[in-house]
C-alpha positions as MATLAB code, in Angstrom:
seq = 'MTIITIIAFIIIAVGYQIYLINHKKEPSQPSQSQPSTFYRETDKYEYVSNSPYSQVKGVTKQFLVLVIYADQSDFIESLRAKKNINVNDSEELYEMTKYLWLGSGNENEFTQKIDNIKAHYSVPKGKESEYDIHLISINLKQPECRFNKNIDQLDRYDAFRELSNLVVNFDISPRLQMEAYTKFEIYNR';
ca = [
      -9.516   12.605   34.158;
      -9.082   11.644   37.811;
      -7.782   15.122   38.645;
     -10.946   16.675   37.236;
     -13.062   14.243   39.259;
     -11.148   15.036   42.455;
     -11.491   18.790   41.856;
     -15.235   18.357   41.228;
     -15.639   16.460   44.521;
     -13.704   19.152   46.384;
     -15.902   21.897   44.923;
     -19.038   19.959   45.855;
     -17.729   19.353   49.391;
     -16.905   23.046   49.882;
     -20.312   24.058   48.548;
     -22.035   21.596   50.861;
     -20.091   22.914   53.877;
     -21.100   26.482   53.018;
     -24.705   25.339   52.721;
     -24.552   23.641   56.144;
     -23.023   26.721   57.781;
     -25.690   29.002   56.299;
     -28.458   26.546   57.149;
     -27.411   26.470   60.814;
     -27.667   30.256   61.019;
     -31.324   30.219   59.880;
     -34.001   28.894   62.237;
     -35.034   25.432   61.086;
     -38.696   26.006   61.842;
     -40.654   29.041   62.956;
     -41.399   29.094   66.632;
     -45.008   28.692   67.639;
     -44.952   32.091   69.239;
     -44.312   33.797   65.904;
     -47.441   35.358   64.491;
     -48.997   33.952   61.340;
     -49.221   36.045   58.250;
     -51.155   35.950   55.071;
     -51.234   37.909   51.866;
     -54.316   39.826   50.899;
     -55.143   39.810   47.226;
     -55.864   43.279   45.880;
     -54.474   45.052   42.847;
     -51.095   44.164   44.286;
     -50.124   41.878   47.142;
     -50.117   43.466   50.536;
     -48.393   41.921   53.514;
     -50.630   41.624   56.553;
     -48.935   40.794   59.827;
     -50.726   39.656   62.932;
     -47.934   40.801   65.163;
     -49.013   42.602   68.337;
     -46.970   45.530   67.053;
     -48.844   45.925   63.788;
     -52.049   47.865   63.578;
     -54.527   45.553   61.882;
     -58.072   46.764   62.306;
     -60.690   44.385   63.659;
     -60.615   41.251   65.729;
     -57.953   38.675   64.937;
     -59.343   35.191   64.341;
     -57.767   31.903   63.386;
     -58.532   30.266   60.041;
     -57.820   26.848   58.614;
     -57.909   26.219   54.865;
     -58.036   22.638   53.578;
     -57.272   21.754   49.959;
     -59.280   18.777   48.696;
     -59.348   17.395   45.172;
     -62.653   17.887   43.370;
     -63.065   14.157   42.729;
     -64.317   13.942   46.339;
     -67.523   15.686   45.252;
     -69.904   13.257   47.025;
     -68.332   13.950   50.394;
     -68.130   17.691   49.704;
     -71.804   17.859   48.724;
     -72.850   15.939   51.853;
     -70.815   18.337   53.993;
     -72.434   21.306   52.241;
     -75.898   19.864   52.858;
     -75.259   19.107   56.549;
     -73.617   22.484   57.241;
     -71.893   20.731   60.113;
     -68.655   18.814   60.667;
     -68.929   15.806   62.963;
     -66.199   13.417   64.181;
     -66.644   11.035   61.228;
     -66.407   13.957   58.809;
     -63.253   15.120   60.593;
     -61.581   11.772   60.017;
     -62.599   11.776   56.354;
     -61.323   15.339   56.008;
     -57.968   14.184   57.359;
     -57.769   11.460   54.716;
     -58.904   13.717   51.851;
     -56.876   16.806   52.701;
     -53.771   17.078   50.546;
     -52.599   20.504   51.700;
     -53.583   22.924   54.419;
     -52.887   26.382   55.757;
     -53.369   27.799   59.234;
     -53.290   31.525   59.807;
     -54.931   34.349   61.604;
     -56.171   37.766   60.715;
     -59.165   39.981   60.279;
     -62.269   38.002   59.313;
     -63.426   40.548   56.723;
     -60.051   40.533   54.969;
     -59.934   36.743   54.987;
     -63.476   36.510   53.588;
     -62.591   39.032   50.900;
     -59.516   36.995   49.958;
     -61.600   33.809   49.649;
     -64.208   35.667   47.566;
     -61.466   36.974   45.239;
     -60.106   33.452   44.810;
     -63.585   32.145   43.988;
     -64.104   34.938   41.437;
     -60.755   34.408   39.689;
     -60.334   30.631   39.808;
     -63.850   29.133   39.532;
     -64.063   26.412   36.892;
     -66.788   26.976   34.287;
     -69.111   24.074   33.394;
     -67.570   21.888   30.726;
     -63.993   22.970   31.572;
     -63.502   20.608   34.522;
     -60.137   18.953   35.049;
     -59.001   16.043   37.179;
     -56.687   18.509   38.959;
     -59.452   20.836   40.156;
     -59.827   21.435   43.873;
     -62.153   22.735   46.548;
     -61.017   24.961   49.390;
     -62.696   24.407   52.728;
     -62.149   27.530   54.800;
     -62.840   27.072   58.496;
     -63.140   29.721   61.167;
     -61.755   28.185   64.383;
     -63.015   28.947   67.908;
     -59.509   28.967   69.329;
     -55.920   28.600   68.157;
     -54.878   25.018   67.456;
     -51.127   24.609   67.008;
     -51.429   21.009   65.776;
     -52.538   22.374   62.394;
     -49.244   24.275   62.069;
     -46.530   23.339   59.620;
     -44.074   20.539   60.518;
     -46.293   18.808   63.070;
     -46.105   15.076   63.766;
     -48.799   13.186   61.816;
     -50.290   11.612   64.945;
     -50.754   15.056   66.461;
     -52.193   16.313   63.167;
     -54.619   13.368   63.091;
     -55.711   14.134   66.664;
     -56.276   17.765   65.703;
     -58.494   16.688   62.809;
     -60.453   14.355   65.105;
     -61.156   17.322   67.394;
     -62.034   19.604   64.485;
     -65.763   19.171   65.096;
     -65.290   20.917   68.473;
     -63.235   23.764   66.999;
     -65.384   24.879   64.071;
     -67.293   28.150   64.392;
     -68.347   28.044   60.760;
     -66.976   26.865   57.440;
     -67.331   27.530   53.755;
     -66.731   25.223   50.813;
     -65.623   26.859   47.610;
     -67.043   25.919   44.244;
     -64.812   23.829   42.004;
     -61.580   25.800   41.501;
     -58.514   25.599   39.309;
     -55.556   24.067   41.094;
     -53.688   27.393   41.017;
     -56.172   28.779   43.568;
     -54.328   27.271   46.503;
     -51.128   29.140   45.609;
     -52.695   32.219   47.188;
     -51.946   30.670   50.586;
     -48.648   29.488   52.000;
     -49.910   25.911   52.075;
     -48.051   22.861   53.263;
     -48.556   19.100   53.065;
     -50.989   17.497   55.424;
];
């Protein structure tokens, strides 16, 4: 029995060493100079790169998508009514945001993607669930790296506090099924 246990530990140790060697070869986090990408929803998924070498038509803009649970409906409705995000709203958005995505691309393609998500994932009256969400899609004036993945929470909080100065416009989706946010490469707040 002890021989089997020793052999199992050796196999696990060798596997772990192989994992560590392979993990060191891959970059641990994308550099901030790498262009963002997103997937456009059409009949099939199409990769859209914002690399200077790709030929994407139109002006490239930066977008921020926040995922907020639908139980925050009072705040969401007040934001819809105001059509403006102030500093207090920014702080509340920080607290309420569970996931987010930052990317760039053509505004028309991004708008079309959001419209497709709304069309396919809207929750009909009477079919609401506690897991439903709203997507707040924000067009930013300028790039803001503190919304990127793997950013320190204090920096992320500061970015949210300054959100009121960065917003060109924003749109709040209707109540959506939770699966809607899988159309973005989201990450935890």
